[in-house]
C-alpha distance (Angstrom), angle and dihedral (degrees) to the residues before:
residue distance angle dihedral
M1 . . .
T2 3.76 . .
V3 3.90 117.1 .
K4 3.76 116.3 -140.8
V5 3.78 128.9 -176.8
V6 3.80 110.8 -136.0
D7 3.76 124.3 -161.5
A8 3.82 131.4 -153.2
S9 3.76 94.7 -96.1
A10 3.75 92.6 59.5
V11 3.81 95.1 42.8
A12 3.81 91.0 48.3
A13 3.77 91.2 51.6
L14 3.84 87.8 55.3
I15 3.77 101.2 45.8
F16 3.85 98.3 36.2
G17 3.87 93.2 44.7
E18 3.75 95.8 -119.2
P19 3.75 121.4 177.0
D20 3.86 95.3 -96.7
A21 3.86 93.5 49.5
A22 3.82 94.3 106.4
D23 3.78 93.2 50.3
I24 3.80 92.4 47.6
A25 3.89 92.3 46.5
A26 3.82 88.6 52.2
R27 3.83 92.3 50.2
L28 3.74 91.6 49.2
R29 3.84 100.6 42.7
G30 3.81 112.4 121.9
S31 3.81 94.9 8.2
V32 3.71 134.6 120.2
L33 3.77 106.6 -120.4
V34 3.78 124.1 -144.3
A35 3.81 131.7 175.1
P36 3.81 139.0 170.2
N37 3.81 111.6 -90.9
L38 3.87 90.9 -106.9
L39 3.82 89.9 75.8
P40 3.83 95.9 94.5
F41 3.81 90.3 53.3
E42 3.78 92.6 49.0
I43 3.83 91.4 48.9
A44 3.77 90.9 50.2
S45 3.80 89.2 51.0
V46 3.76 92.0 51.9
C47 3.78 90.0 49.5
L48 3.83 90.8 49.1
K49 3.90 90.5 52.4
K50 3.75 91.0 49.9
L51 3.87 91.5 49.0
H52 3.87 89.1 51.8
R53 3.83 91.4 50.5
H54 3.84 95.9 39.9
P55 3.81 108.9 27.6
V56 3.81 92.5 162.9
Q57 3.80 89.1 61.8
Q58 3.79 94.2 58.7
D59 3.81 97.0 121.8
R60 3.80 93.0 47.4
L61 3.81 92.4 46.3
L62 3.76 95.4 48.4
A63 3.78 90.7 46.6
A64 3.73 90.1 52.5
H65 3.84 89.9 48.0
R66 3.75 89.4 55.6
L67 3.77 88.7 58.6
F68 3.68 87.3 68.1
G69 3.85 92.2 67.4
R70 3.77 88.2 57.2
M71 3.81 96.5 54.2
D72 3.77 116.7 103.7
I73 3.80 100.8 -126.1
S74 3.79 118.7 144.9
Q75 3.76 109.7 -138.0
T76 3.79 120.2 -152.5
E77 3.74 142.3 178.0
V78 3.81 120.6 -102.2
D79 3.73 129.2 -152.6
L80 3.76 100.6 -101.5
T81 3.80 97.1 -162.2
E82 3.85 89.9 54.4
V83 3.85 88.1 45.8
V84 3.79 91.8 54.1
I85 3.88 90.3 48.3
L86 3.82 91.1 47.9
A87 3.85 90.6 47.2
E88 3.82 91.0 50.9
Q89 3.82 92.9 47.2
T90 3.87 94.9 47.8
G91 3.79 103.2 32.2
L92 3.83 91.0 -121.6
T93 3.72 122.8 135.5
S94 3.74 115.1 -101.0
Y95 3.80 88.7 -109.1
D96 3.81 93.3 56.5
A97 3.77 91.6 40.8
S98 3.88 88.3 56.9
Y99 3.89 88.6 62.4
L100 3.78 92.5 46.1
W101 3.84 92.8 45.6
L102 3.84 89.6 51.9
A103 3.70 94.2 48.2
R104 3.81 91.1 51.3
R105 3.67 91.3 45.9
L106 3.88 93.9 52.0
Q107 3.80 92.1 34.9
A108 3.75 86.3 -126.3
E109 3.77 135.0 143.0
L110 3.81 114.7 -96.1
V111 3.81 111.2 -134.1
T112 3.83 110.1 -157.2
L113 3.75 141.5 140.7
D114 3.82 90.9 -151.4
K115 3.76 103.2 110.6
Q116 3.84 94.6 -156.6
L117 3.78 93.1 48.0
A118 3.85 91.7 46.3
R119 3.86 90.8 48.4
T120 3.81 92.5 47.0
A121 3.88 90.7 49.0
I122 3.83 89.0 56.3
E123 3.79 97.3 42.3
V124 3.76 100.1 44.8
């Protein structure tokens, strides 16, 4: 089975039913999913931003957020010193560099909707 590193933008698209959800689902189908252990915090942050923007959708957004807990995504530690170095070299945030570092470490595809992160993953 193929291992893929999935970031918060891709997971958020899935659980919140964003326009790219079908594409992300197709890219992930049949794969073992892995992410840095910061993923739950990022997903919670996305949910909070959506709640602030759409307070009348609170029940739907919280129900969608609960779906995250049912996803089979292995969460793992990253080497924070190496992440900081990678972030400094690439201009990424330390959060985004965590996903890139893990994808490199596992020699896995990085699945993201973040254009800068995707571009950096290809270039570096």
